[in-house]
C-alpha positions in Angstrom: 23.6 -18.4 -37.5 21.1 -21.2 -37.3 23.4 -23.0 -34.8 23.4 -19.9 -32.6 19.6 -19.7 -32.6 19.4 -23.5 -31.8 21.9 -23.1 -29.0 20.0 -20.1 -27.6 16.7 -22.0 -27.8 18.3 -25.0 -26.1 19.7 -22.9 -23.3 16.4 -21.1 -22.8 14.6 -24.5 -22.7 17.1 -25.9 -20.2 16.7 -22.8 -18.1 12.9 -23.1 -18.2 13.2 -26.8 -17.4 15.4 -25.9 -14.4 12.9 -23.5 -13.1 10.1 -26.0 -13.6 12.2 -28.7 -12.0 11.1 -31.4 -14.4 12.9 -34.1 -16.4 14.3 -33.2 -19.8 14.2 -35.5 -22.8 16.0 -35.3 -26.2 13.7 -36.5 -28.9 15.0 -37.2 -32.5 12.4 -37.9 -35.2 12.9 -40.0 -38.3 14.2 -36.9 -40.2 16.9 -36.3 -37.6 15.2 -33.2 -36.2 16.0 -32.8 -32.5 13.5 -31.5 -29.9 13.8 -31.0 -26.2 10.6 -32.1 -24.3 9.5 -32.6 -20.7 7.9 -35.9 -21.5 9.5 -38.9 -23.1 6.4 -40.8 -24.2 7.3 -40.5 -27.9 9.6 -43.1 -29.7 13.1 -41.9 -30.1 13.3 -39.9 -26.9 15.9 -40.4 -24.2 16.2 -38.7 -20.8 19.1 -36.3 -20.3 21.0 -36.1 -17.1 21.7 -32.4 -16.6 24.3 -31.4 -13.9 23.0 -28.9 -11.4 19.3 -29.8 -12.0 17.6 -31.0 -8.9 14.2 -32.4 -9.0 12.2 -32.1 -5.8 8.6 -32.5 -4.8 6.7 -29.4 -4.0 6.0 -28.7 -0.4 2.5 -29.5 0.8 0.1 -26.5 0.9 -1.0 -25.6 4.4 -4.4 -24.0 4.8 -4.2 -20.6 6.4 -7.3 -19.3 8.1 -8.5 -15.8 7.1 -7.9 -13.1 9.7 -10.9 -12.1 11.7 -12.4 -8.8 10.7 -13.7 -6.6 13.4 -17.3 -5.6 13.2 -17.7 -2.3 11.4 -18.6 0.6 13.6 -20.9 3.3 12.3 -19.0 6.2 10.9 -18.8 9.1 13.1 -17.4 12.5 12.3 -14.3 13.8 14.1 -14.7 16.2 17.0 -13.7 19.3 15.1 -15.7 18.4 11.9 -18.1 21.2 11.0 -21.8 20.5 11.3 -24.6 21.9 9.1 -27.8 22.8 10.7 -31.0 21.2 9.4 -32.5 24.3 7.7 -29.2 24.9 5.8 -29.2 21.3 4.7 -32.8 21.5 3.5 -32.0 24.6 1.5 -29.0 22.8 -0.1 -31.2 19.8 -0.9 -33.9 22.0 -2.5 -31.2 23.7 -4.6 -29.8 20.4 -5.7 -33.3 19.1 -6.6 -33.9 22.3 -8.6 -30.6 22.0 -10.5 -31.3 18.3 -11.3 -34.8 19.2 -12.5 -33.4 22.0 -14.7 -30.8 19.6 -16.2 -33.5 17.0 -16.8 -35.7 19.5 -18.6 -32.7 20.5 -20.8 -31.8 16.9 -21.6 -35.4 16.0 -22.5 -35.6 19.0 -24.8 -32.3 18.0 -26.4 -33.6 14.4 -26.8 -36.8 15.7 -28.5 -34.8 17.8 -31.0 -32.5 14.9 -31.8 -35.4 12.6 -32.4 -37.1 15.1 -34.6 -34.0 15.6 -36.7 -33.4 11.8 -36.8 -36.9 11.4 -38.4 -37.4 7.8 -37.5 -34.1 6.7 -39.0 -34.3 8.7 -42.2 -33.0 12.2 -41.6 -33.0 14.7 -44.5 -29.8 14.5 -46.6 -27.6 17.6 -46.7 -26.1 19.2 -49.8 -22.6 18.2 -48.7 -23.6 14.5 -48.4 -23.4 13.4 -52.0 -21.5 10.4 -50.8 -23.9 7.9 -49.2 -21.2 6.8 -46.7 -21.1 10.3 -45.2 -24.9 10.2 -44.8 -24.7 6.9 -43.1 -21.9 8.1 -40.8 -24.0 11.1 -39.8 -27.1 8.8 -39.1 -24.9 6.5 -36.9 -23.6 9.6 -35.0 -27.2 10.7 -34.5 -28.2 7.3 -33.1 -25.2 7.5 -30.7 -26.2 11.0 -29.6 -29.8 9.9 -29.0 -28.7 6.8 -27.0 -26.3 8.9 -24.9 -29.0 11.5 -24.2 -31.5 8.8 -23.2 -29.0 7.5 -20.7 -28.5 11.0 -19.3 -32.3 11.4 -18.9 -32.5 8.0 -17.1 -29.6 8.9 -14.8 -31.1 12.2 -13.9 -34.4 10.6 -13.1 -32.7 8.0 -11.0 -30.7 10.7 -9.1 -33.9 12.8 -8.5 -35.6 9.6 -7.2 -32.7 9.0 -4.8 -33.2 12.4 -3.2 -34.7 12.5 0.3 
C-alpha cells in the first residue's frame, strides 16, 4: 500500500515537474529516504533524464498598450423616456424629505429608549437571568442594537443632507 502511495506521489510530482518544465533531481539522504526535487544543490542528488520532458525558455513578454477609451458623453435619456415636470418632482422631493425626517425621528426615539434601558452599561437584571452569562449576552446584544441604531441615525442624517 505504501508503495502505491509512493508511486502516485512520484507520478504527481513528475506531472507537476513536466508542467513547470524544470529539471528533476532524485535525492537520497543518509537514511536511504528518496525525495524528488527541482534543485540538486543538496549532497546525494542526481539529475534524472525523463523521456518526453522538454525544457524550454519562456517567451519574452511583449508590452501591450491599453485600448483608448472614448471620452464619456453626458447621459441623455432616450427619446421616448417619460419626463416629469418640475412641480411634480418638487412634490416628490418634499414627500421624500418628510419620510426621511419621520424615519429619523423614529430612530432617534428608539435610540433614546435603548440607551435608557442600557443604563450606562448596567441594565437591570431580569428574573430569568440567574445565570450571569445570560445577563452578559443580553448586555452585548443591547450594545449591538445601540450601535446599529446610531449608524441608522447617521445614515438618515447623511441622506437628508444630500437632498436638494
